[in-house]
N, C-alpha and C positions, 0 to 999 in steps of 0.2 A: 659488359660491366663486371667488375670484380666483385668478390664476395663482400668486401668492405663497403663497396658502393651500394650494393643491394641492401646491406644492413642499415646504412645511413638513410637510404630512401624509405625503408620500412619505418625507421624511427620518425622521420619527418612526416610521413603519412599518418602515423598514429597520433602525433601531436596535433597535426592539422585537423584530423577528424574530431578529436576532442574539442578543439576550439570552435569548429563548425557546429558541433552539437550544442555547445554553450550558446552560440549565437541564435540557432534555431529555437531552442527552448526559451531563451530570453524574449525573442520576438513573439512566440506563441503566448507566453505568460503576460506580456504587456498588451496583448490584443483585448480590446474592450468587448464586453458581452453585447450581443445583438438582440434586438427586440423581435424575437421569433414569434410565430403565431401561437405556439403552445404557451409561451410566457405571457403573451397578451391575453390569453383566455383564462389564465389563473384557475385551472381545474381543481376540483377537490383532490386531496392527496392523503395517503396513509403512510406513516412512518413506522416501520417495524424494527424494534431494537432488541436484539437478544442480550440478556444479562446473565452474568454468573459471578457471584462473590462481590465483596466490597473492595473497590479499588481506590487509589489515592484521590482521583478526581470524579468519583462516581456521581456525587450529588451535583457538582457543577456541570458536568457534561449532560446529565439527564435534564436538569432544569434548562440548559441552553436550548434543548429541543422542544421545550414547552412554552417558550416565550418568543417565538418567531413572528416576524412581521408578515404574516400570510393569512388571508381571510378564511380559508376553509381547509383545515387539516386535522387529523386525528393521530395520536401516537399510541402504538400498541407495544408494551413491554412484554417480551417473551422470556420466561424463566423455566428452565427444565425441571428443577427441583422445587416443589412448593414450600419446602423448609429452608430454602436458600436464605442466607442472612440479608440479601438485598431486598427481599420481599417487603419487609416493614417500611423501607424507604419508599418503595413504589406505592404502597398503600397510602402513605403520607402525602405523596404527590397527587394521587387521585383525589384525596379529600381536599387538597389545596386548589387544584385546577379543574376539578369536576369530572364526572364519569363520561360526560359527552366528549371530552377532549382527550382523556387518558384512560387506557384500558390495560388490564393485566391478564395474560393467559399463562397457564402453567402446564408443565408436562410436555415432553418432546415426542416426536414421531420418528421412528427409526427408518428413515428413507435412504440413509447412506452411512458411510463410515465417518462422516464429518459431523462432530457434535454441534457446531455452531449452526450448520444448515438444518439439522434435526430440530434444533431449538426454534428455528424460524417458521417451521411448517404451519403450526397452529395460528400464528400471527398472520401469515399469508392467507390462510383459509378464512379467517375472520374479516380481513380487509374487504370493504365494500366498494372501494373506489377504483377507477380505471388506472390510476397512477399510484404506484407503490414504491417507496424507498426502503431498501434494506440498509440499515446503518449500524455500525459497530457501537458498542457502549462507550468507547473512549474517544469518539469524535466530538469535538467542541464545535457546536453549530452556531455560526453567525446569524444575525437577525434575518438576513436575506438568503439563508441556506437553500430553501426550496426554489426561490427565483433563480439562483445561480445554476442549479441543476437543470431547471426547465429551459434556461437560456441557451443551453448547449444541445438541445434536441432539434434535429433537423429531419428532413424528409428521408434521408438514408440512414438514420440512427436506429440501432437496435437496443442500445444501452448507453446511459451516461453515468460516469463514475468519477471518483476523485482519489488521487493518491493521498496518503497521509503526509503532512508536513510536521515534523517534530518541533515542539515548542516547550518552553519552561523547563529546560534541562537543569537538574540539580547535580552538579559535579561533572568531572571530566568524562566519565563513561557514558553519561546521558548525552553529553555533547558529541561523543563518538557515534552514538545512535543517530543524532541529528545529521552527522556527516554522511551516514549511510542513507537515511531516509530522504534528505532534502536535495543537496546538490549532486548526489549520485543517482539514486533510484528515481526520484521524482523528475529530475532533469532529463534523464534518458527516456523516461516514459512520455514526457511532454514532447520531446524531440521526435520520438517514434510516432506519436499520434499526429504530429504536424506533417509527417512524411507518409501518412496513410497506414501506419501499423499500430493502431490503437489496441491496447490490452486492457482487460477489465481489472479493477482493483476492488476487493471486497469491502473496503472501508465504508463507502457510500455508493449505492447502486440504485439508480432510478430506472424502474421497469414500467413498461406498459403491460399491465396485468393480462389483458386478453392476448397479447403477443406471446407471452411466456406460457400461459395456460394452453394455448393452441398447440404448443410444442412439448407438452408433457407436464407443464406446471413446474412448481418450485422443486419437485423431487428430481427432475431431470438434471439439476445442477449437481446432483450426487454422482454423475457419471465420471467425474474426476475427483481426486482426493481433496482438491481445493475448489471451492465453488466459483471463484473468479476465473480459473482456467476453463472450467466447464462452460461458464457464461460466455467467455471469449469465443470458444469453438462453436457454441450454439448460434451466436449472433452472426458469425462468419458463414456458417452453413445456410443461414437464412438470407444471405446476400446483403446483410446490413453491416454497419460499422459501429465500433465502440468509440465514443467521444468522451473527452475529459472536460471538466468544468473549467471556466476561465481562470479561476484562482482556486487552488486546492484548500482543503479545510485542515485546521490544526488538530494535532493529537498531543495534548500536554503529557510530558514524559515523567516528570518528577525525578526520583533517584533511580539509577541503574547500576548494576555491577557489570564488570567485564564479562562474566559468565552469562548474564542475561542477554547482553548484546550479541555475543558470539553465537549462543544457542539459537537465538531468533534468526540470525543470518544463516546459520546452518539449515534450519528448517525451511526458510524461504528458498534458499539455493537448491536444496534437494527437491522441493516441489517444482521449481522451474525446470530442473534437469529432467524430471520424470514426465512432466506435462508438455514441455516445449523444448525438446532437446535441440532442434536446429537453431533456435534462437539463443539457447543457453550456452552452446559451445563457444561462440565468439565473445562472450562476456569477459573472458580473460583479457581481451584487447581493450576493454574500457578503462582499465587502470594503467598507470604509467610504468609498471615493472618491465614489460617487454620492450617498451620504448627506450628505457634506460639501458637495458642489456644490449639492445641493437646499437645504440649510440656508442656505448663503450667498445663494442667490436669494431666500429667504423672509424672512430676518431684517430687511432694510431696511424692509419693509412694516410691521414691528412696532416701528420706531424703534430698532433695534439694528444695530450694525455687522456687516457681512458677515464681518469678520475674526474674529468670535467663533465662527463655524461650526466650525472645527477643534476648538476647546476643547469646545464643547457636544456634538459627536458623538464625538470620539476619547476623551474622558475616561471616559464610561460604557462605551464600547466596549472599551477596553483594561483598565480596572479589572476588568470582568467576566471578560475572558479570562484575566487574570493570576490572579484568584481561582479560576477554573475549573482552571487549570493546577496551582495549589497544592493544590486540593482532591482532585485525582486523582493527584497525585504526579509531574506532568510539569514542574514549575517548574524553570527553568534557573538561570543565574547572573544577576548584576546587569545583564548586557547584554541580557537577554530583552526588556524593553520596546523597546529600539532595534531588535532583530531583528524584532519584530512590525511596527514602523513601516516598516522597509525592505521587508519582505515585502509589505505592502499598497501600497507605492509601485511595486514592480516587477510585482506580479500583473496589473494591467490590461494592461500591455504583453505579458505572457505570454499572457493570454487573447486579445488581439487578434491576436497573431502566429500563434496556432493556426489561424486562418482562412486564412493565406497561406503558411505554411511547408510545404514539400514534403519536407524532409529533416531528420532529427534524428540525434543520435549515441546509440548503444546499445552500451555496453561495447566501444568501439573500432570498432564497425561503423557504416557509413553506412546509415541507415534511411530509405528513401524511401517515403512514404505518398502514394498517389495519391488519386483522388476516392473518395467513399463507394462501397463495394461493389467497388472495384478496387484494394484495398490490396496492396502488394507490398513485400517486404523485399529490396532489392538490396544485399546485404552481402558484403564480402570479409572473411575472418577477419583479426583483428588480428595483427600480427607476433608471433612467439613472444617476442621480447625485450620487447615491450610487455606481454604477458600476465604475464611473469615479474616485471616491476617494478611492477605495479599495487600500490598500498598504500592505497587509499581505501575498500575494503569495499563498493563499489557493486554494484547489480544492475540 
């Protein structure tokens, strides 16, 4: 086969793989939750939510976790700094919902270089139930939040989690973040889980507390710079699997800037590159850029203009993605096609930058990631004034 033929085959394979991924993720997301034994038992559950600063949707997301349709659960809010401006809101919620249902613990425990994990330690230690959910502050919990997590627990499960699905975007850059979170990252994660390659996501993680405590407790999640990467490796070492909820939970976004979106993607890409390099390397194939280049190289050999390559590749690529988004309820505004295009333009740069970047921003902290196996978070706490004025709902 000629070089042009190989290039054309490569382009076809990339497009076909993308379409297959859409189909697998769609089927997985449309699958109904099963009545598992754990769900039928409705065991007592503790939700540990680390908080820091006031965010755009802080009150709404916090209250959503206190009004669940579940018979027996306790929420523990963990705040590292007792003078954090979020504390008065938590105290108000304790007065409103009662100390039996809502608790506040302050002060972190330095078990790792990960400030969120350090913030969760006291909450984990206070939890008295066999089942514990670690949930980020910006997760909007539906009424059946706990049931949906329990419904995905099987005999071979070591952890159940949920990817974040961006919602309520204000402005184009927030829609760009939705394009990254939803039909790109969440879609590939659900497709991977359906094929037996489940990865943890730190947004919502359902743990069996005795299982994790027997393997070093919550502190062992500090073995990696990202607690979800450590969780994935721990579960796999135990011969178990990471499973995802049937339908992921929302993360309301509010307003975003281009800088916010790109910096967040830089951070996540760098963390994936450091913690799961064999899986990170082929990520460049998940976007249409290489397929367009390969098609442009192949088309002249068949008597067609190379300028047709973007049309022949991007048309089926985006039509399928938009259909997928509409089918699972993730379709945004009329600007969504443009957001997908901008995402795929900037993604190759983000992927390449992950190999050279040594510092990214994490909630106002300077996060320096060294070489593999030598990760370190050299972070100075953000000024209190910065924490008080945050309004983007990020984690």
